[in-house]
Residue, then its C-alpha position, 0 to 999 in steps of 0.5 A: m455744849s457744857y451743862p447747863d445749856l444757855k444757847d441763844k439766851s440773851v443776858i445783861v450783867t451789870a458791873s461786869g468790868n471786874g469781880i463777880g460781874k466779870s466772872s459771871a459774864i464770862e461764865f454765861a458766855r461759856h454756857g452759850a449765852k449772848v452777853i451784854v457786858s455793862d459797866i460804868r468804866e468802858d476800859l474794864a467792860e471792853a476787857t471783859t468783852q474781849a475775853i469772851h470773844e477770845a474764848g469764842g463767845t458772843a458779847k457786846t459792851v454797853i456803858a451805863d450808870v445804873t443809878d440813872f434810870d434813863q441809862v438803864k432803860a437804854l441798856i435794856d433797849a440795847a440788849v433787845g436791839e442787839y439780840g432781839r430779846l432779853d432772857i436774863l438780867m443779872n444785877v451785880a452793881g453795888g458797893a459799901f462804904p463801911m462806917p458807923f451809922d451815926t456818923t455816916p453823912l446822909e449823902v453817903d446813905h443816899n449814894i449807897l441806896a442808889l447803887n445797891l437798891h435803886s439800881v435794881i429797881y430801875g433794872t427790874k422796871a426796865a426789863l419787866p415789860v420786855m420779859l412779860e411780852q416774851g412770856q418768860g425771863v429771869i431777874l437775878n439780883t445780888s445781895s449780901g450777907a449784910g442783907i441777911g444778918a446785921v454787920n457792924g458799919l454796914a447798916t444802910y448797905g444791909a438795908a439796901k441788900a435786904g430790900t433787894q431780897a424783898l423786891s425779888r420775892s415781890i416780883a416772883a409772887e406778882f409775876g410768877k404766873r406770867g413766866i417771870r422768875a426773880v432770884t437773889i444770890a447772897p455772896g459771903a466774904m469774897d476774895t476781891p481786891g476791895l475785900r482784901s484792902w479792907a481786911d488788911t486793916l484788921e488785926g492779922g490782915y486778910d489771911a487771918f480774916s479768911a481763916k476765920q470764915p466757916s469754910g476756912r477761906c473766902g469765896t471766889a467770883e467764879e463760885i458766884a458765877k457758877a451759881a448764877v448760871f445754874l439759877a438763871s438756867d431752866q435747871a432752876s425753873f422752880i426756884n423763884g423768890n428765893t435768896i440763895p446764900v453762896d457764902g461758905a456758911i457765913h449766914a449760919i453764924l451772922a448773929a455771932p462775932v466773926 
């Protein structure tokens, strides 16, 4: 078994139909975990599940809209019903709609909060009782550099991501003695189709944007996935309540124009 060993651990990864979620689900399975692949799109989720099966891993697809608490609760119940326990919940689902704060419709603000913060609260609420009964569990949340420093056009998104970090700290402080860890990963600029589409609207396009990053490139979903597996494993047993930037040092210069 490759290191770290997550054999027989049960894990849910939301938004695992593509991007960071898909790479993380595959990486968890590669390290021995039994995975619940969850996404709002069944076709994408099934493709991830099939990829895990073809690699010899264990996975099941469960479709869920993470902005609906009842569906999130059903997702947690499905994991326990399938694998008998829930060791790791990785909240990946999220998204941004860049626009000036003063002209952003209130409905869009509500949607951003629902997808990026309420979904994490729902997942944590639903998973905690299971994990507390087990006496252990890891809640791994996904934030953003916009939750660490200000990014123009991402005010509500940044507020939601900062809220996710605060939630992780609070869960760690309140439930750490009962075996619960809550950790946040803050990815930087990642080479995803969504980011490429946005960056191509800038002067010089994606290539120029990527070259401006402190490490001279954007990150990959696989790099986030490897960090996620480590942080969810027993090798990270004393990491709790932290926000871990995995961003090629972008957090170090967020206060300056990028």
